[in-house]
Phi, psi and omega in degrees: 000139182285150177303319181293335176282338176282333186304311179300319179294316179296318179301314181293323179292320176297315178297318182293324182290317179296322180293319180295317179299318179296318181294318181298318182295316182290334178293337182259008182291154180286153171278118179231167179233126175287124184270319181182178179203159172230140177283139175247331180217127179288132176239125179299315180249127181085177180293156175288156172290147183208168169249126182246148176245119176246149176250135176235123174276132179296123184291345184244354180236106179291132176095005174244130177236137177250137178252125182238128171252142184203159177280143179231121183284137179255217179074190182295313177299319184294320179296330182267358179080018180260350185281153173260120178288156180292161183277344185291133176209157177231147185223146168215133180242141181224154169283114182256009183184185177295130182279121180230134179237094189290336179223156178306142179258155172288156180301320181214130184207140173284128184247336180221148169207141182215135180289142176238007170210170185303317182229326201253347188237136184226146170265131185233143174237125179246133177263136175233145182257123172258088187293326182299325182256003181055048183232145171258127180250134181240132178234137173244143175206170178245148178222164175232162181300321186273323183208153178268178180244131175286353181284126184210174179214147183227150173210166183217147175241115174286124178270132180307137182301339177286347176242084177294147183273109177286128184242138178288139177270000000 
């Protein structure tokens, strides 16, 4: 078989693999609710570049919501979901109701993840327990398959002393 005859088959196989990886990545994305956004750069074709603010409820701590602001790339690539968003993000987490922790938490655990490029880059939020101060610490950062990003943001939620934080040993 000639090399030129293999190209369409290899291209189709590569495209199918990339689509499967993209679907798998989005299946593990965090449940978020977009609170709002502001345009930062006008794009003639496709959506504008913007900063979006999303809310994430901690799945294991009732009454805690994290708000993450991050850049979202627009244009044609952004509109098609092919653009890679910038690594900068900011986070604040608040007690939005009575804080309840029904089961022991890991000392450190990833609680949210969302893709910020088609395949390789993800925005992550990690929860850490500061048992001495009865506080939950949340950190956001972006990573890539090849290298992580040192750009990060951190916030903390002080849990009332009447609600001790159970930690898995």
